[in-house]
C-alpha positions in Angstrom: 108.0 119.2 113.0 105.4 120.8 115.1 102.7 119.6 116.7 100.4 121.5 115.2 101.7 120.8 111.6 101.4 116.8 112.6 97.4 117.4 113.8 97.2 119.5 109.7 98.9 116.8 108.0 96.6 113.9 110.3 93.1 116.1 109.1 94.3 116.3 106.0 95.7 112.6 105.4 92.2 111.1 106.9 89.8 113.4 105.2 91.8 112.6 101.8 90.8 109.1 102.8 87.7 109.3 103.9 86.9 111.4 100.6 88.5 109.0 97.7 87.0 105.8 99.9 84.4 105.4 97.4 85.2 105.6 94.0 82.1 108.0 92.4 84.1 108.3 89.6 84.5 104.5 88.9 80.2 103.4 89.0 78.7 102.9 86.1 82.1 101.9 84.3 82.0 98.2 83.1 85.6 97.5 83.2 86.5 94.3 84.6 89.6 93.1 86.1 90.3 89.2 87.2 86.5 88.5 87.2 85.7 91.8 89.4 84.7 95.3 88.9 87.7 98.0 88.4 85.6 100.1 91.1 85.6 97.1 93.9 89.7 96.8 93.0 89.8 100.5 93.6 87.8 100.1 97.0 89.6 97.0 97.9 93.1 98.9 97.4 92.0 102.0 99.3 90.6 99.6 102.5 94.0 98.3 102.2 95.5 101.9 101.8 93.5 103.2 105.2 94.4 100.1 107.4 98.2 101.3 106.4 97.9 104.7 107.3 95.8 104.1 110.2 98.6 101.1 111.8 100.6 104.1 111.0 98.6 106.8 113.3 98.0 104.4 116.1 102.5 103.9 116.5 102.9 108.1 116.0 100.4 110.3 117.1 97.6 107.8 119.2 98.5 108.6 122.6 98.6 112.1 121.9 95.0 112.1 120.4 93.2 109.8 123.0 94.8 111.9 126.3 97.3 108.5 127.2 100.4 109.7 129.3 103.1 107.8 128.6 104.5 106.1 132.3 
């Protein structure tokens, strides 16, 4: 995979994560699960996913974007 495609994939990935981190479509929804509103569960799960994606980013391409050289 070329560096340009990897960059594009990271941009798309982070845009989706940021765009869906706030569950606008669930606001005002009265449903609950385990005593908490569904929108709060969405946010908790989404932040877990965002953490996993950021971890993957730091293990694969962090050095390239931060200008760190190996060695």
